[in-house]
FIFI-178436 format. One record per residue (C-alpha): residue number from 1; residue in three letters; x, y, z. Coordinates in nm, 4 decimals. Layout:
N
NUM; ala; X; Y; Z;
...
This chain:
198
1; met; 0.0795; 0.7010; 3.3223;
2; arg; 0.1283; 0.3290; 3.3884;
3; ile; 0.4168; 0.1246; 3.3019;
4; glu; 0.3794; -0.2581; 3.3083;
5; thr; 0.6618; -0.4558; 3.4690;
6; ser; 0.7308; -0.7967; 3.5431;
7; ala; 0.6143; -0.7356; 3.8994;
8; gly; 0.2824; -0.5748; 3.7849;
9; pro; 0.1900; -0.2124; 3.6632;
10; ala; 0.3786; 0.0949; 3.8288;
11; glu; 0.2066; 0.4279; 3.8251;
12; ile; 0.3985; 0.7507; 3.7334;
13; glu; 0.3741; 1.1063; 3.7811;
14; leu; 0.5837; 1.2582; 3.5298;
15; asp; 0.6765; 1.6434; 3.5183;
16; lys; 0.8566; 1.7171; 3.2244;
17; pro; 0.9831; 2.0509; 3.0915;
18; arg; 0.9901; 2.1028; 2.7092;
19; lys; 1.3749; 2.0448; 2.6644;
20; ala; 1.4836; 1.8332; 2.9812;
21; ala; 1.8280; 1.8629; 3.1163;
22; phe; 1.8317; 1.5516; 3.3302;
23; leu; 1.5991; 1.2763; 3.4467;
24; leu; 1.5310; 1.2375; 3.7915;
25; leu; 1.3352; 0.9385; 3.9262;
26; leu; 1.2072; 0.9334; 4.2924;
27; thr; 1.0161; 0.6822; 4.4780;
28; pro; 0.8717; 0.6855; 4.8206;
29; gly; 0.9201; 0.4476; 5.1489;
30; ser; 0.7333; 0.1232; 5.1731;
31; gly; 0.4210; 0.2556; 5.3361;
32; gly; 0.4299; 0.6260; 5.1896;
33; gly; 0.3232; 0.7796; 4.8673;
34; val; 0.4714; 1.0262; 4.5925;
35; asp; 0.3080; 1.3285; 4.7419;
36; ala; 0.5449; 1.3086; 5.0423;
37; lys; 0.6469; 1.6862; 5.1303;
38; asp; 1.0158; 1.5781; 5.0876;
39; leu; 0.9913; 1.4233; 4.7358;
40; leu; 0.7788; 1.7226; 4.6564;
41; ala; 1.0543; 1.9658; 4.7749;
42; val; 1.3059; 1.7785; 4.5444;
43; arg; 1.0951; 1.7710; 4.2456;
44; asp; 1.0032; 2.1256; 4.2656;
45; arg; 1.3629; 2.2257; 4.2830;
46; ala; 1.4782; 1.9758; 4.0194;
47; tyr; 1.2303; 2.1142; 3.7894;
48; glu; 1.3239; 2.4548; 3.8449;
49; leu; 1.6674; 2.3442; 3.7339;
50; gly; 1.5575; 2.1998; 3.4117;
51; gly; 1.4826; 1.8638; 3.5112;
52; ala; 1.2178; 1.6094; 3.4286;
53; val; 1.0927; 1.4422; 3.7334;
54; ala; 0.9045; 1.1128; 3.7605;
55; arg; 0.7662; 1.0103; 4.0722;
56; val; 0.7232; 0.6148; 4.0772;
57; val; 0.4805; 0.4132; 4.2728;
58; gln; 0.6310; 0.0872; 4.2457;
59; pro; 0.4078; -0.2065; 4.1450;
60; tyr; 0.3656; -0.3504; 4.4995;
61; arg; 0.2215; -0.0033; 4.6204;
62; ala; 0.0104; 0.0267; 4.3051;
63; ala; -0.1216; -0.3147; 4.4208;
64; gly; -0.1905; -0.1937; 4.7722;
65; arg; 0.0639; -0.3689; 4.9419;
66; arg; 0.2973; -0.1887; 5.2270;
67; ala; 0.5780; -0.4566; 5.2221;
68; pro; 0.7714; -0.4780; 4.8850;
69; gly; 0.8453; -0.8510; 4.9112;
70; ser; 1.1520; -0.9886; 4.7280;
71; ala; 1.4248; -0.7100; 4.6772;
72; val; 1.5534; -0.9027; 4.3694;
73; lys; 1.1895; -0.8554; 4.2003;
74; gln; 1.1619; -0.5169; 4.3004;
75; asp; 1.4930; -0.4324; 4.1656;
76; glu; 1.4165; -0.6029; 3.8365;
77; ala; 1.0667; -0.4149; 3.8300;
78; trp; 1.2631; -0.0649; 3.8824;
79; leu; 1.5073; -0.1398; 3.5872;
80; glu; 1.2206; -0.2065; 3.3814;
81; ile; 1.0744; 0.1426; 3.4872;
82; val; 1.3817; 0.3169; 3.4426;
83; ala; 1.4333; 0.1756; 3.0805;
84; asp; 1.0683; 0.2850; 2.9932;
85; leu; 1.1166; 0.6462; 3.1294;
86; arg; 1.4470; 0.6572; 2.9366;
87; lys; 1.2756; 0.6189; 2.6164;
88; arg; 1.0363; 0.9056; 2.7060;
89; val; 1.3100; 1.1451; 2.8162;
90; lys; 1.6139; 1.0504; 2.6010;
91; lys; 1.9723; 1.1456; 2.5976;
92; val; 1.9853; 1.3006; 2.9178;
93; pro; 2.1760; 1.2158; 3.2400;
94; leu; 1.9837; 0.9714; 3.4815;
95; val; 1.9602; 1.0682; 3.8518;
96; gln; 1.7655; 0.8336; 4.0860;
97; gly; 1.6597; 0.8534; 4.4325;
98; gly; 1.3887; 0.8224; 4.6765;
99; arg; 1.3161; 0.7862; 5.0616;
100; ser; 1.3802; 0.5048; 5.3006;
101; asn; 1.2876; 0.1674; 5.1046;
102; gly; 1.3164; 0.3935; 4.8008;
103; ala; 1.6517; 0.5063; 4.8866;
104; arg; 1.7589; 0.1477; 4.9140;
105; val; 1.6377; 0.0584; 4.5648;
106; ala; 1.7864; 0.3495; 4.4096;
107; cys; 2.1284; 0.2634; 4.5627;
108; arg; 2.0895; -0.1189; 4.4755;
109; thr; 2.0128; -0.0456; 4.1212;
110; ala; 2.2077; 0.2536; 4.0239;
111; cys; 2.4954; 0.0700; 3.8527;
112; ala; 2.2549; -0.1515; 3.6444;
113; ala; 2.0537; 0.1594; 3.5716;
114; glu; 2.3681; 0.3490; 3.4728;
115; ala; 2.2696; 0.6236; 3.6857;
116; arg; 2.4854; 0.9184; 3.7202;
117; gly; 2.3867; 0.9782; 4.0990;
118; val; 2.1811; 0.8747; 4.3722;
119; leu; 1.9611; 1.0680; 4.6259;
120; ala; 1.8999; 0.8839; 4.9494;
121; leu; 1.6280; 1.0450; 5.1601;
122; ser; 1.5973; 0.9003; 5.4978;
123; phe; 1.8215; 0.6141; 5.4198;
124; pro; 1.7379; 0.3439; 5.6570;
125; leu; 2.0784; 0.2227; 5.7747;
126; his; 1.9393; -0.0680; 6.0026;
127; pro; 1.6207; -0.1520; 6.1527;
128; pro; 1.5326; 0.0514; 6.4682;
129; gly; 1.7431; -0.0727; 6.7670;
130; lys; 1.9196; -0.3252; 6.5575;
131; pro; 2.2441; -0.1506; 6.4449;
132; glu; 2.4030; -0.4912; 6.3865;
133; lys; 2.1840; -0.5513; 6.0773;
134; thr; 2.3168; -0.3097; 5.8869;
135; arg; 2.2383; -0.2169; 5.5245;
136; arg; 2.5553; -0.0148; 5.4711;
137; asp; 2.6431; -0.2654; 5.1874;
138; glu; 2.3458; -0.1161; 4.9829;
139; leu; 2.4442; 0.2207; 5.0165;
140; leu; 2.7900; 0.1372; 4.8765;
141; ala; 2.6493; -0.1012; 4.6205;
142; cys; 2.7711; 0.0999; 4.3207;
143; gly; 3.0973; 0.2215; 4.4431;
144; asp; 3.1932; 0.5332; 4.2198;
145; ile; 2.8646; 0.6691; 4.1677;
146; glu; 2.7965; 1.0066; 4.3989;
147; val; 2.5387; 0.9269; 4.6623;
148; val; 2.3682; 1.2189; 4.8349;
149; val; 2.2044; 1.1018; 5.1832;
150; ile; 1.9566; 1.3276; 5.3802;
151; asn; 1.8482; 1.2105; 5.7104;
152; gly; 1.6844; 1.3403; 6.0225;
153; ala; 1.8806; 1.3872; 6.3145;
154; asn; 1.6627; 1.1666; 6.5477;
155; asp; 1.6098; 0.8851; 6.2684;
156; pro; 1.5759; 0.5568; 6.4618;
157; phe; 1.6845; 0.3901; 6.1418;
158; gly; 2.0530; 0.5440; 6.1974;
159; ile; 2.2414; 0.7850; 5.9959;
160; pro; 2.5013; 0.6717; 5.7522;
161; ala; 2.8655; 0.7755; 5.8245;
162; ser; 2.9770; 1.0613; 5.6204;
163; thr; 3.2611; 0.8609; 5.4727;
164; asp; 3.0045; 0.6242; 5.3085;
165; ala; 2.8492; 0.8785; 5.0871;
166; thr; 2.9529; 1.1903; 4.8724;
167; glu; 2.7529; 1.3993; 5.1180;
168; val; 2.5505; 1.3267; 5.4165;
169; ala; 2.3204; 1.5970; 5.5260;
170; ile; 2.1375; 1.5900; 5.8662;
171; ile; 1.8301; 1.8048; 5.8923;
172; pro; 1.8139; 1.9194; 6.2440;
173; gly; 1.5347; 1.7598; 6.4996;
174; gln; 1.3699; 1.5424; 6.2576;
175; pro; 1.2790; 1.1799; 6.2556;
176; his; 1.2626; 0.9366; 5.9802;
177; ser; 0.9564; 1.0983; 5.8131;
178; phe; 1.0265; 1.4596; 5.7826;
179; arg; 0.7860; 1.7008; 5.9281;
180; ser; 0.9780; 2.0124; 5.8549;
181; gly; 1.3271; 2.1103; 5.6874;
182; phe; 1.1961; 2.0818; 5.3408;
183; asp; 1.3711; 2.4151; 5.2278;
184; leu; 1.6910; 2.2573; 5.3610;
185; ile; 1.6335; 1.9610; 5.1846;
186; ala; 1.5769; 2.1536; 4.8608;
187; asp; 1.8803; 2.3666; 4.9073;
188; thr; 2.0879; 2.0524; 4.9641;
189; val; 2.0143; 1.8941; 4.6581;
190; thr; 2.0503; 2.2183; 4.4568;
191; pro; 2.4172; 2.2187; 4.3885;
192; trp; 2.4332; 1.8630; 4.3128;
193; leu; 2.1483; 1.8768; 4.0516;
194; gln; 2.2845; 2.1937; 3.8935;
195; arg; 2.5921; 2.0167; 3.7454;
196; trp; 2.3450; 1.8134; 3.5306;
197; ser; 2.1109; 2.1496; 3.4564;
198; gln; 2.4014; 2.3258; 3.2327;
């Protein structure tokens, strides 16, 4: 489906059970797609637990661009997408997340979206080789909301400190873009998502 936003149309893949227990929104990194294996692993597990899962191609990607541009405009469009999807999947808890740039968006907008939690896959703590340019403030943007971070042990974008999230899980031997460990990713998110599947 397509959702019109102030930044252009977004494309959505929505997997929805007859009666959803929660709504999980996932979006990829700036150069990736919604069929990334880590996103699909999370989608499959969330759906098994009774969740509706929307995989979101943000407007800049739907338009064929690799760079998201203005964070303010990106976040505004994201919140418009959230509002539209919450009308389609009503009266259930919202959890949002993504990988890399998508994780940044999910963290920055969590409070405004009234999300119950954030899943940050491969959160890019800093540009490669530039730890002084930290994005820690984005990770902590919503204070009390639970954030689960899953990063590869060899991620050149850095790994958040365990004290900066509810949980920081490390996938052994993996770079920024996971090549394996998808079962471990799914198992890590399971207990966290189960609280909304009751």
